[in-house]
C-alpha positions as CSV (number, residue, x, y, z in Angstrom):
1,M,84.0,98.1,135.8
2,A,82.7,97.8,132.2
3,R,80.0,100.2,131.2
4,N,77.1,98.9,129.2
5,P,77.4,100.1,125.6
6,G,73.6,99.8,125.2
7,V,72.9,102.2,128.0
8,I,75.4,104.7,126.7
9,L,74.0,104.5,123.1
10,A,70.5,105.3,124.3
11,R,71.8,108.6,125.7
12,L,73.5,109.8,122.5
13,K,72.1,112.1,119.9
14,P,72.5,111.6,116.1
15,A,75.1,114.4,116.0
16,D,77.1,112.6,118.7
17,M,77.3,109.5,116.6
18,R,78.4,111.5,113.6
19,V,81.3,113.1,115.5
20,L,82.2,109.7,117.0
21,K,82.4,108.1,113.5
22,V,84.6,111.0,112.2
23,I,87.0,110.4,115.1
24,E,87.1,106.7,114.3
25,R,87.8,107.5,110.6
26,G,90.5,110.0,111.5
27,S,92.2,107.5,113.7
28,S,93.8,105.9,110.6
29,R,95.7,109.2,110.1
30,Y,96.2,110.6,113.6
31,M,97.0,109.3,117.0
32,Y,94.8,112.2,118.3
33,V,92.3,113.5,115.7
34,P,92.5,117.3,115.5
35,L,89.5,119.4,116.3
36,D,89.6,121.2,112.9
37,Y,89.5,117.7,111.2
38,I,86.4,116.8,113.2
39,E,84.6,120.1,112.4
40,R,85.4,119.8,108.7
41,H,84.4,116.2,108.2
42,S,81.3,116.1,110.5
43,R,79.8,119.1,108.6
44,L,78.3,120.3,111.8
45,P,78.4,123.9,113.2
46,P,81.4,124.3,115.6
47,P,79.1,124.8,118.7
48,R,77.3,121.5,117.9
49,V,80.6,119.7,117.5
50,L,81.9,121.0,120.9
51,E,78.6,120.0,122.5
52,S,78.9,116.5,121.1
53,I,82.6,116.2,122.1
54,D,81.8,117.2,125.7
55,R,79.1,114.5,125.8
56,L,81.3,111.9,124.3
57,N,84.1,112.8,126.6
58,S,81.9,112.6,129.7
59,E,80.7,109.2,128.6
60,K,84.3,108.1,128.2
61,L,83.9,107.2,124.5
62,I,86.9,109.5,123.6
63,V,89.9,110.9,125.4
64,R,91.3,114.4,124.9
65,R,94.8,115.6,124.5
66,I,95.6,119.2,125.1
67,G,99.0,120.3,123.7
68,S,100.2,122.2,120.6
69,T,97.2,120.7,118.8
70,L,93.9,119.9,120.5
71,G,92.9,116.3,119.5
72,Y,90.7,113.4,120.5
73,K,91.2,109.6,120.4
74,L,88.6,106.8,120.4
75,T,88.3,104.5,123.5
76,Y,87.3,100.8,123.4
77,T,83.9,101.8,124.7
78,G,83.6,104.3,121.9
79,L,84.4,101.6,119.3
80,D,81.8,99.3,121.0
81,V,79.1,102.0,120.8
82,I,79.8,102.6,117.1
83,A,79.5,98.9,116.3
84,L,76.4,98.4,118.4
85,N,74.8,101.4,116.7
86,N,75.3,99.7,113.4
87,L,73.9,96.3,114.6
88,V,70.8,98.1,116.1
89,A,70.2,100.0,112.8
90,R,70.5,96.7,110.9
91,G,67.8,95.1,113.1
92,V,70.2,92.5,114.6
93,V,70.2,93.7,118.2
94,E,67.2,95.2,120.0
95,S,68.5,95.7,123.5
96,I,71.4,94.7,125.7
97,G,71.2,93.3,129.2
98,E,73.8,92.4,131.8
99,R,77.3,91.4,131.2
100,I,77.6,87.6,131.5
101,G,81.3,87.1,130.8
102,V,84.6,88.9,130.8
103,G,87.9,87.6,129.5
104,K,91.4,88.6,128.5
105,E,90.1,89.7,125.1
106,G,86.5,90.8,125.5
107,N,83.3,91.7,127.3
108,I,80.2,89.5,126.7
109,Y,76.6,90.6,127.2
110,L,73.3,88.9,127.1
111,A,71.1,90.7,124.5
112,W,67.9,90.3,122.6
113,D,67.0,90.5,118.9
114,P,63.8,92.4,117.7
115,A,61.8,89.2,118.0
116,G,62.7,88.9,121.7
117,N,65.1,85.9,121.3
118,P,68.2,85.9,123.6
119,I,71.5,86.4,121.8
120,V,75.1,87.1,122.9
121,V,77.0,90.2,122.0
122,K,80.8,90.0,122.3
123,F,82.9,93.2,122.3
124,H,86.5,92.2,121.5
125,R,89.3,93.9,123.5
126,E,92.3,92.1,121.9
127,G,94.6,95.2,121.9
128,R,93.9,95.9,125.6
129,R,97.1,94.0,126.5
130,S,100.5,94.8,125.1
131,F,100.0,95.4,121.4
132,Q,103.6,94.4,120.5
133,S,103.3,91.2,122.5
134,I,100.2,90.2,120.5
135,R,101.9,91.0,117.2
136,R,104.8,88.7,118.2
137,K,102.6,85.8,119.4
138,R,99.8,86.0,116.8
139,R,100.7,85.9,113.1
140,Y,97.4,87.4,112.0
141,A,98.4,90.7,113.5
142,E,101.9,90.9,111.9
143,G,100.9,93.1,109.0
144,L,99.2,95.8,111.2
145,P,100.8,99.2,111.9
146,R,102.3,99.8,115.3
147,K,99.8,100.7,118.0
148,S,96.9,100.0,115.6
149,W,94.6,98.6,118.3
150,I,91.4,99.6,116.5
151,Q,92.4,97.7,113.4
152,L,93.4,94.7,115.5
153,A,90.1,94.7,117.4
154,K,88.2,94.8,114.1
155,L,90.3,92.0,112.6
156,V,89.6,89.8,115.6
157,G,85.9,90.4,115.4
158,E,85.8,89.5,111.7
159,R,88.1,86.5,112.3
160,E,85.9,85.0,115.0
161,F,82.7,85.5,113.0
162,K,84.1,83.8,109.9
163,I,85.6,80.8,111.6
164,L,82.5,80.2,113.6
165,A,80.5,80.2,110.4
166,A,82.9,77.7,108.8
167,L,82.8,75.4,111.8
168,K,79.0,75.6,112.2
169,D,78.4,74.8,108.5
170,R,80.3,71.5,109.0
171,G,78.4,70.4,112.1
172,A,80.8,71.4,114.9
173,L,79.4,72.2,118.3
174,V,80.0,75.9,118.4
175,P,77.7,78.9,118.8
176,E,76.0,80.0,115.6
177,P,77.4,83.4,114.4
178,I,74.6,85.9,113.6
179,A,76.4,89.1,112.6
180,Y,79.4,91.2,113.2
181,N,80.5,94.8,112.9
182,R,84.0,96.1,113.7
183,N,85.1,94.5,116.9
184,T,81.7,93.1,117.8
185,V,80.3,89.6,117.2
186,V,76.7,88.6,117.7
187,Q,76.2,84.9,118.4
188,E,73.6,82.4,119.3
189,Y,72.9,82.2,123.0
190,I,73.8,78.8,124.4
191,P,72.0,78.2,127.8
192,G,74.5,76.3,129.8
193,V,77.5,76.4,132.2
194,E,81.2,76.3,131.8
195,L,82.6,72.8,131.9
196,Y,84.7,73.5,135.1
197,R,81.5,74.1,137.0
198,I,80.3,70.5,136.6
199,R,81.4,68.5,139.5
200,S,79.7,65.1,139.2
201,I,78.1,63.2,136.3
202,E,77.6,59.6,135.2
203,K,80.8,58.2,133.7
204,S,79.0,57.3,130.4
205,T,77.8,60.9,130.2
206,A,81.3,62.2,130.7
207,E,82.6,59.8,128.0
208,E,80.0,61.1,125.5
209,M,80.9,64.7,126.3
210,L,84.6,64.0,125.7
211,S,83.7,62.3,122.4
212,S,81.7,65.3,121.3
213,I,84.6,67.6,122.1
214,V,87.0,65.4,120.2
215,R,84.5,65.4,117.3
216,T,84.5,69.2,117.1
217,L,88.3,69.3,117.3
218,K,88.4,66.7,114.5
219,I,86.0,68.8,112.3
220,A,88.1,71.9,113.0
221,Y,91.4,70.2,112.1
222,Q,90.4,68.0,109.2
223,E,87.6,69.9,107.5
224,V,88.3,73.6,108.4
225,G,92.1,73.2,108.8
226,I,92.5,75.0,112.1
227,V,93.5,74.3,115.7
228,H,91.7,76.1,118.6
229,G,95.0,76.9,120.4
230,D,93.6,77.8,123.8
231,L,91.2,75.0,124.8
232,S,90.3,74.5,128.5
233,E,87.4,73.7,130.8
234,Y,86.7,77.5,130.9
235,N,85.8,77.9,127.2
236,I,83.5,74.9,126.8
237,L,79.8,75.5,127.6
238,V,77.7,72.5,128.6
239,T,73.9,72.5,128.1
240,E,71.3,70.7,130.2
241,D,71.5,67.7,128.0
242,Y,75.3,67.7,128.3
243,K,76.2,68.9,124.9
244,P,79.6,70.6,125.0
245,Y,79.9,73.8,122.9
246,I,83.5,75.1,122.3
247,I,83.7,78.9,122.4
248,D,86.4,81.6,122.1
249,W,88.0,80.8,118.7
250,P,89.7,84.0,117.6
251,Q,93.2,82.8,118.6
252,Y,93.0,79.8,116.3
253,V,96.0,78.9,114.1
254,Y,95.9,77.2,110.7
255,R,96.9,73.5,110.4
256,E,100.0,74.6,108.3
257,D,101.3,76.9,111.1
258,P,104.6,75.6,112.5
259,E,103.1,75.8,116.0
260,S,99.9,74.0,115.2
261,D,101.0,70.6,116.3
262,T,102.3,71.9,119.6
263,L,99.1,73.8,120.3
264,L,96.9,70.8,119.3
265,E,98.8,68.5,121.6
266,R,98.5,71.0,124.4
267,D,94.7,71.4,123.8
268,I,94.2,67.6,123.9
269,E,96.5,67.0,126.8
270,Y,94.7,69.7,128.9
271,I,91.2,68.4,128.1
272,A,92.1,64.7,128.6
273,G,93.8,65.6,131.9
274,F,90.7,67.4,133.1
275,F,88.3,64.6,132.2
276,K,90.7,62.1,134.0
277,K,91.0,64.2,137.1
278,R,87.4,65.3,137.4
279,F,85.4,62.4,136.0
280,G,87.8,59.4,136.1
281,I,87.9,59.1,132.3
282,K,91.1,57.4,131.2
283,A,91.6,58.9,127.8
284,E,95.0,58.6,126.1
285,P,96.1,62.0,124.6
286,G,98.1,60.3,121.9
287,E,95.1,58.2,120.8
288,I,92.9,61.3,120.7
289,L,95.6,63.2,118.7
290,R,95.7,60.5,116.1
291,E,91.8,60.5,115.8
292,V,91.7,64.3,115.5
293,K,94.4,64.3,112.8
294,G,92.9,61.3,111.0
295,E,96.0,59.2,111.3
């Protein structure tokens, strides 16, 4: 079960965060960061370093390897806590509540900003699955070193934030990005439910929803130059007034990608099929494809 990074952060001391950041920095050089490296770069007395390491280890923010050299490695939760600490210090996040979503690539929490407004904090977990499999399937990871899950998670966070900003600026129905740090993206909170949860609505409402989804895909393709690549009824949030917001964009591909046409056709066929089966909307995938591409 995922452990709430906000709860963990509240239990840490400033020295703990300093040690944690040193381990993160040392991860670019070492698989397991040596103890003497941590002591040297944290500039803390050795007993204080050991005290912090014990606390970080008990909180499962790091893992220890005992061998010829004693060393420590960051965990995903450790990376989450470092990112969250930055976002709190910047005045972006005030507190984190319960987890409201979990997927193949991340944990999603309801949170609040300093003004008390609800927001969403998404901690990416892209490298949790086979790193080599991701590098084969996703071109944006091709230049990363082997086993570099920290860099990959950070890249995905930055990637999602920037593409959401580009889409939102052009009027697409996507959550507004607020801030990001490392693997963590803060987004607008969209009060709604996933499309798959909606069982029965008026046919005209369903038709308008599908038109809005197509409009966002059209903006993505024609104005931003990308294809979502993994669209389904599980990553479309529908509000009370039936506005469909498309979420989960980090796997997008550029329009020029050799696989973009195949992915776009799959996205459209999947959504058109869902609306036909669930709501009786007879939408022709080929027609939608031509509209999205502007042909």
